[in-house]
Backbone as JSON, one array per atom type, in Angstrom:
{
  "sequence": "MDKSAGLKGFAATQVPIDAARIARFEIEEFNTAYAATLDAGKVEDWPAFFTDDALYRITGRDNADADLPVGLVLCEGIGMFKDRALAIATTMMFAPRYLQHHITNVRVLALDGEVITATANYALYQTLVDERTTLQQIGRYYDRFVRRDGTLLLQERHCVYDSLIIDTALIYPV",
  "N": [[53.19, 64.32, -19.35], [54.21, 61.0, -19.59], [52.56, 58.73, -21.33], [53.14, 56.14, -22.01], [54.75, 55.01, -20.15], [53.91, 53.26, -18.05], [53.27, 51.02, -15.25], [55.17, 51.13, -12.25], [57.83, 48.84, -11.93], [57.07, 47.22, -13.96], [58.47, 47.13, -16.41], [59.34, 46.87, -19.87], [61.3, 44.27, -21.29], [63.87, 42.7, -23.31], [62.48, 40.11, -24.98], [62.72, 36.95, -26.34], [61.23, 36.32, -29.49], [59.84, 33.89, -30.12], [59.48, 32.72, -27.59], [57.96, 34.73, -26.43], [55.62, 34.56, -27.96], [54.61, 32.04, -27.21], [54.2, 32.43, -24.46], [52.37, 34.55, -24.58], [50.16, 33.28, -25.78], [49.53, 31.44, -23.73], [48.78, 33.24, -21.72], [46.6, 34.49, -22.94], [44.83, 32.32, -23.07], [44.5, 31.9, -20.31], [43.35, 34.4, -19.56], [40.97, 34.23, -21.01], [39.62, 32.14, -19.7], [39.46, 33.31, -17.16], [37.82, 35.6, -17.65], [35.51, 34.3, -18.59], [34.7, 32.92, -16.31], [34.09, 35.02, -14.48], [32.17, 36.4, -16.0], [30.16, 34.54, -16.06], [29.22, 34.75, -13.56], [30.41, 33.32, -11.53], [31.74, 33.99, -9.06], [32.74, 32.83, -6.77], [34.66, 31.11, -7.68], [36.71, 32.71, -8.45], [39.04, 33.25, -6.73], [40.7, 31.06, -7.3], [42.29, 31.66, -9.43], [44.57, 32.86, -8.56], [47.74, 33.05, -6.79], [48.61, 31.91, -3.45], [49.8, 34.02, -2.09], [49.05, 36.28, -3.45], [48.56, 39.57, -4.94], [46.07, 41.93, -5.55], [44.74, 44.67, -7.14], [42.65, 47.43, -7.75], [42.86, 50.44, -9.29], [43.07, 53.97, -10.07], [44.41, 55.53, -13.03], [45.74, 57.93, -12.53], [46.61, 57.65, -9.87], [48.24, 55.37, -10.14], [50.18, 56.32, -11.95], [51.41, 58.19, -10.31], [52.6, 56.55, -8.53], [51.19, 55.84, -6.25], [49.72, 53.98, -3.62], [47.01, 53.96, -3.35], [43.7, 52.79, -3.89], [40.62, 51.47, -5.28], [39.93, 48.87, -4.68], [41.64, 46.43, -2.82], [43.3, 43.48, -2.45], [45.21, 41.33, -0.56], [46.76, 38.42, -0.41], [45.37, 35.11, -0.34], [43.29, 34.7, 1.46], [41.95, 37.18, 1.67], [40.93, 37.35, -0.91], [39.15, 35.2, -0.96], [37.37, 36.0, 1.08], [36.27, 38.33, -0.07], [35.06, 37.25, -2.38], [33.19, 35.51, -1.2], [31.59, 37.35, 0.2], [30.47, 38.81, -1.94], [29.09, 36.77, -3.25], [27.26, 35.82, -1.33], [26.39, 37.66, 0.67], [26.17, 40.37, -0.05], [24.0, 42.99, -1.13], [22.6, 43.84, -4.12], [21.51, 45.05, -7.32], [20.42, 42.7, -9.82], [22.7, 41.71, -12.4], [24.52, 41.53, -15.52], [27.74, 40.75, -16.68], [30.38, 41.54, -18.96], [33.59, 40.85, -19.81], [36.17, 42.11, -21.75], [39.19, 41.32, -22.96], [42.2, 42.28, -24.28], [45.01, 42.65, -26.57], [47.4, 41.53, -25.4], [50.58, 41.82, -24.02], [53.74, 40.64, -23.66], [56.04, 41.42, -21.29], [58.28, 40.6, -19.85], [60.23, 37.67, -19.24], [61.14, 35.43, -16.8], [62.41, 32.74, -15.8], [60.0, 30.88, -14.23], [58.29, 32.98, -14.11], [56.16, 35.35, -15.59], [55.83, 38.52, -16.85], [53.41, 40.82, -17.77], [51.16, 42.86, -19.79], [47.77, 43.82, -20.49], [44.97, 45.09, -22.26], [41.76, 46.01, -20.97], [38.18, 45.93, -21.02], [35.21, 46.48, -19.33], [31.95, 45.66, -19.43], [28.65, 46.3, -18.31], [25.4, 45.11, -17.68], [22.47, 45.97, -16.3], [19.49, 44.32, -15.5], [17.18, 45.75, -16.2], [18.03, 47.97, -17.56], [20.04, 49.88, -19.93], [23.0, 48.6, -21.5], [26.16, 49.43, -20.15], [29.41, 50.88, -20.33], [31.41, 49.99, -17.9], [34.04, 50.15, -17.01], [37.29, 50.86, -18.26], [40.58, 49.98, -19.07], [43.9, 48.94, -18.15], [45.49, 45.87, -17.5], [48.13, 45.07, -15.34], [50.17, 42.54, -14.98], [51.62, 39.84, -13.12], [52.52, 36.72, -13.64], [52.87, 33.37, -12.42], [54.14, 30.12, -12.93], [52.77, 27.21, -11.8], [52.94, 23.88, -11.2], [52.61, 23.46, -13.96], [50.56, 25.19, -14.59], [49.33, 28.47, -15.15], [49.19, 31.08, -12.77], [48.01, 34.04, -11.19], [50.21, 36.2, -9.62], [50.32, 38.82, -9.17], [47.91, 41.26, -9.93], [47.23, 44.23, -11.24], [44.72, 46.4, -11.81], [44.32, 48.99, -13.74], [42.44, 51.65, -14.22], [41.23, 54.01, -16.67], [39.6, 56.36, -16.54], [38.65, 59.25, -14.62], [36.17, 59.34, -13.63], [34.16, 56.92, -12.43], [31.94, 54.09, -12.18], [30.3, 53.98, -9.17], [29.34, 51.72, -8.05], [31.0, 49.49, -8.09], [31.25, 46.2, -7.98], [31.81, 43.46, -8.65], [34.84, 41.56, -9.34], [37.35, 42.92, -11.52]],
  "CA": [[53.09, 62.99, -18.76], [54.52, 59.92, -20.53], [51.47, 57.75, -21.25], [53.63, 54.8, -22.31], [55.67, 54.58, -19.1], [53.38, 52.09, -17.36], [53.33, 50.89, -13.8], [56.51, 50.88, -11.72], [58.11, 47.41, -11.78], [56.54, 46.48, -15.11], [59.19, 47.62, -17.59], [59.55, 45.9, -20.94], [62.65, 43.79, -21.53], [64.01, 41.95, -24.55], [61.96, 38.75, -24.85], [62.78, 36.27, -27.64], [59.9, 36.35, -30.12], [59.15, 32.6, -29.99], [59.08, 32.58, -26.19], [56.87, 35.7, -26.2], [54.4, 34.0, -28.58], [54.11, 30.94, -26.37], [53.7, 33.04, -23.22], [51.16, 35.32, -24.91], [49.07, 32.32, -25.96], [49.16, 30.94, -22.4], [48.09, 34.32, -21.02], [45.29, 34.66, -23.57], [43.99, 31.21, -22.59], [44.22, 32.22, -18.92], [42.4, 35.51, -19.5], [39.68, 33.76, -21.51], [38.99, 31.4, -18.6], [39.19, 34.31, -16.11], [36.65, 36.38, -18.07], [34.34, 33.41, -18.66], [34.29, 32.64, -14.93], [33.44, 36.2, -13.92], [30.98, 36.71, -16.8], [29.14, 33.56, -15.69], [28.81, 35.04, -12.19], [31.0, 32.33, -10.63], [32.73, 34.75, -8.28], [33.36, 31.95, -5.78], [35.8, 30.46, -8.33], [37.7, 33.74, -8.78], [40.33, 33.12, -6.04], [41.52, 29.97, -7.85], [43.17, 32.19, -10.47], [45.65, 33.57, -7.9], [48.61, 32.35, -5.84], [48.23, 32.14, -2.05], [50.34, 35.3, -1.64], [48.79, 37.23, -4.53], [48.15, 40.95, -4.74], [45.09, 42.37, -6.55], [44.42, 46.08, -6.86], [41.96, 48.25, -8.75], [43.23, 51.82, -9.0], [43.03, 54.9, -11.19], [45.67, 55.8, -13.71], [46.45, 59.03, -11.87], [47.29, 57.09, -8.7], [49.29, 54.48, -10.63], [51.25, 57.16, -12.51], [52.1, 58.86, -9.2], [53.1, 55.48, -7.68], [50.45, 55.86, -4.99], [49.09, 52.68, -3.4], [45.57, 54.15, -3.18], [42.89, 52.09, -4.88], [39.24, 51.16, -4.92], [39.92, 47.52, -4.11], [42.95, 45.86, -2.57], [43.33, 42.16, -1.81], [46.56, 40.82, -0.34], [46.68, 37.06, 0.11], [44.2, 34.36, -0.78], [42.21, 34.88, 2.42], [41.17, 38.37, 1.3], [40.21, 37.01, -2.14], [38.03, 34.33, -0.58], [36.4, 36.81, 1.81], [35.57, 39.2, -1.03], [34.2, 36.4, -3.21], [32.07, 35.04, -0.37], [30.72, 38.5, 0.45], [29.74, 39.1, -3.17], [28.21, 35.65, -3.59], [26.25, 35.44, -0.35], [25.89, 38.64, 1.63], [25.96, 41.72, -0.57], [22.71, 43.27, -1.75], [22.71, 44.71, -5.27], [20.61, 44.69, -8.42], [20.97, 41.68, -10.73], [23.46, 42.28, -13.53], [25.36, 40.67, -16.36], [29.02, 41.38, -16.99], [31.21, 41.03, -20.04], [34.97, 41.3, -19.81], [36.88, 42.01, -23.03], [40.62, 41.44, -22.64], [42.87, 42.29, -25.57], [46.35, 43.22, -26.74], [48.36, 41.01, -24.42], [51.97, 42.13, -24.35], [54.68, 40.02, -22.72], [57.09, 42.39, -20.98], [59.49, 39.95, -19.33], [60.21, 36.26, -18.87], [62.21, 35.15, -15.86], [62.12, 31.4, -15.28], [58.58, 30.55, -14.17], [57.55, 34.23, -13.93], [55.87, 36.11, -16.8], [55.3, 39.85, -16.6], [52.66, 41.17, -18.98], [50.04, 43.8, -19.72], [46.67, 43.6, -21.43], [43.89, 46.06, -22.14], [40.48, 45.4, -20.63], [36.95, 46.72, -20.97], [34.2, 45.78, -18.56], [30.6, 46.11, -19.7], [27.68, 45.84, -17.32], [24.0, 45.27, -18.03], [21.46, 45.73, -15.28], [18.44, 43.65, -16.27], [16.16, 46.67, -16.67], [18.68, 49.17, -18.07], [20.95, 49.71, -21.07], [24.38, 48.18, -21.22], [27.08, 50.54, -19.99], [30.83, 50.6, -20.17], [31.67, 50.26, -16.49], [35.43, 50.51, -16.78], [38.25, 50.51, -19.3], [41.92, 50.23, -18.56], [44.97, 48.01, -18.48], [46.0, 44.98, -16.47], [49.57, 44.87, -15.18], [50.13, 41.2, -14.38], [52.78, 38.99, -12.92], [52.08, 35.32, -13.59], [53.84, 32.33, -12.09], [53.72, 28.79, -13.38], [52.76, 26.23, -10.72], [52.49, 22.57, -11.7], [52.23, 23.59, -15.36], [49.41, 26.09, -14.74], [49.58, 29.87, -14.82], [48.42, 31.73, -11.72], [48.39, 35.43, -10.98], [50.85, 36.6, -8.37], [49.9, 40.23, -9.06], [47.08, 41.86, -10.99], [46.88, 45.63, -11.0], [43.74, 46.85, -12.79], [44.49, 50.44, -13.75], [41.39, 52.21, -15.07], [41.63, 55.27, -17.3], [38.75, 57.52, -16.28], [38.53, 59.75, -13.26], [34.78, 59.12, -13.23], [33.83, 55.5, -12.58], [30.73, 53.63, -11.52], [30.55, 53.81, -7.74], [28.82, 50.42, -7.64], [31.92, 48.45, -8.53], [30.98, 45.08, -7.1], [32.53, 42.26, -9.07], [36.23, 41.75, -9.76], [37.59, 43.41, -12.89]],
  "C": [[53.34, 61.95, -19.86], [53.48, 58.82, -20.38], [51.94, 56.33, -21.52], [54.5, 54.23, -21.18], [55.19, 53.34, -18.37], [53.6, 52.12, -15.87], [54.76, 50.57, -13.37], [56.68, 49.38, -11.49], [57.63, 46.57, -12.94], [57.16, 47.01, -16.41], [59.37, 46.5, -18.61], [61.03, 45.54, -21.05], [62.69, 43.11, -22.88], [63.54, 40.51, -24.3], [62.06, 38.11, -26.23], [61.38, 36.06, -28.22], [59.15, 35.01, -29.97], [58.67, 32.36, -28.56], [57.93, 33.52, -25.87], [55.56, 35.18, -26.78], [53.78, 32.92, -27.72], [53.5, 31.52, -25.09], [52.41, 33.82, -23.48], [49.96, 34.4, -25.11], [48.59, 31.78, -24.61], [48.35, 31.99, -21.63], [46.7, 34.55, -21.61], [44.34, 33.55, -23.16], [43.58, 31.45, -21.14], [43.14, 33.3, -18.83], [41.02, 35.13, -20.03], [38.94, 33.0, -20.42], [38.6, 32.35, -17.47], [37.91, 35.08, -16.43], [35.4, 35.51, -18.08], [33.8, 33.11, -17.26], [33.53, 33.83, -14.34], [32.16, 36.55, -14.68], [29.83, 35.75, -16.48], [28.65, 33.76, -14.25], [29.37, 34.07, -11.17], [32.12, 32.97, -9.79], [33.41, 33.89, -7.22], [34.59, 31.23, -6.34], [36.94, 31.43, -8.63], [39.02, 33.57, -8.03], [41.24, 32.04, -6.61], [42.47, 30.44, -8.95], [44.45, 32.83, -9.89], [46.49, 32.65, -7.02], [48.14, 32.68, -4.42], [48.69, 33.5, -1.54], [50.08, 36.44, -2.63], [48.38, 38.62, -4.04], [47.21, 41.31, -5.89], [44.68, 43.78, -6.17], [43.7, 46.68, -8.04], [42.24, 49.69, -8.37], [43.15, 52.67, -10.25], [44.4, 55.14, -11.78], [46.45, 56.92, -13.03], [47.2, 58.54, -10.64], [48.45, 56.18, -9.13], [50.48, 55.28, -11.17], [52.07, 57.85, -11.42], [52.69, 57.85, -8.21], [52.48, 55.52, -6.28], [49.73, 54.53, -4.81], [47.56, 52.75, -3.28], [44.81, 53.4, -4.27], [41.48, 51.88, -4.38], [39.13, 49.83, -4.21], [41.36, 47.07, -3.95], [42.77, 44.53, -1.86], [44.78, 41.71, -1.75], [46.44, 39.45, 0.31], [45.34, 36.41, -0.19], [43.02, 34.49, 0.18], [41.33, 36.07, 2.09], [40.37, 38.12, 0.03], [38.97, 36.19, -1.81], [36.96, 35.1, 0.18], [35.59, 37.69, 0.87], [34.61, 38.39, -1.89], [32.98, 35.93, -2.43], [31.08, 36.17, -0.1], [29.87, 38.82, -0.77], [28.69, 38.02, -3.43], [27.05, 35.47, -2.61], [25.67, 36.58, 0.49], [25.62, 40.03, 1.07], [24.6, 41.83, -1.25], [22.93, 44.25, -2.9], [21.8, 44.19, -6.37], [21.25, 43.61, -9.29], [21.62, 42.33, -11.95], [24.18, 41.18, -14.3], [26.62, 41.46, -16.67], [29.62, 40.75, -18.22], [32.57, 41.7, -19.95], [35.55, 41.09, -21.21], [38.34, 42.31, -22.74], [41.39, 41.27, -23.94], [44.31, 42.77, -25.45], [47.32, 42.82, -25.64], [49.76, 41.32, -24.91], [52.86, 41.52, -23.26], [55.84, 41.0, -22.53], [58.4, 41.73, -20.57], [59.2, 38.49, -19.04], [61.4, 36.02, -17.96], [61.91, 33.81, -15.2], [60.64, 31.09, -15.37], [57.7, 31.79, -14.01], [57.4, 34.94, -15.28], [55.27, 37.44, -16.37], [54.65, 40.33, -17.89], [51.66, 42.28, -18.7], [48.98, 43.35, -20.71], [45.66, 44.72, -21.21], [42.63, 45.33, -21.73], [39.37, 46.44, -20.75], [35.93, 45.87, -20.23], [32.85, 46.44, -18.83], [29.66, 45.51, -18.66], [26.27, 46.1, -17.85], [23.15, 44.97, -16.8], [20.22, 45.26, -16.04], [17.38, 44.6, -16.81], [16.74, 47.99, -17.2], [19.55, 48.85, -19.29], [22.31, 49.22, -20.59], [25.26, 49.42, -21.14], [28.51, 50.03, -19.92], [31.18, 50.99, -18.74], [33.09, 50.75, -16.27], [36.26, 50.08, -17.99], [39.64, 50.84, -18.77], [42.91, 49.17, -19.0], [45.3, 47.17, -17.26], [47.53, 45.04, -16.51], [49.69, 43.6, -14.35], [51.51, 40.61, -14.19], [52.24, 37.59, -12.68], [53.22, 34.45, -13.1], [53.25, 31.0, -12.55], [53.87, 27.84, -12.19], [52.16, 24.94, -11.25], [51.94, 22.67, -13.11], [51.07, 24.53, -15.63], [49.81, 27.51, -14.38], [48.64, 30.31, -13.7], [48.9, 33.17, -11.61], [49.02, 35.62, -9.61], [50.51, 38.06, -8.08], [48.98, 40.55, -10.22], [46.71, 43.25, -10.51], [45.94, 46.03, -12.14], [43.74, 48.37, -12.73], [43.49, 51.02, -14.74], [41.76, 53.62, -15.51], [40.86, 56.49, -16.85], [38.8, 57.96, -14.82], [37.12, 59.53, -12.72], [34.45, 57.66, -13.49], [32.53, 55.21, -11.85], [31.04, 53.36, -10.06], [30.04, 52.47, -7.23], [29.7, 49.29, -8.16], [31.82, 47.3, -7.53], [31.88, 43.9, -7.43], [34.0, 42.58, -9.4], [36.31, 42.19, -11.22], [38.42, 42.4, -13.63]]
}
């Protein structure tokens, strides 16, 4: 198995180094705000990071490598994002927890006008208030950003986790 192949539709192209640096900085700023929002428990603000027609999927590497659409979470369109955020914020019952997202190694794969295709590694730590901190998930984002009114938004975010064994209480967005 070629571990460097990545997700279908996210192939690396030749990107001029100066343009890649600028795009990488924009993505790092975006990911910092994304992580800060989720780490602060502001899940109601999560949909604002996506376009109205966005796709968000959390899936295992084995499914991604086999180009299978199967996943733990799938949101298609802003309505599904808002429903999920509202359910988490107001109706779901679960133990209090703190999250920390660590997003690193942003790599710009392609630039096409207002569209940026990129990957980044992520680690999601979770602390239940009366338990030790655990590594909930580790993997890679496969992202397609679009620039709208000078702001980056996610048109696609595929969260591809590495382990076959994951926490079954995946509640918050990755």
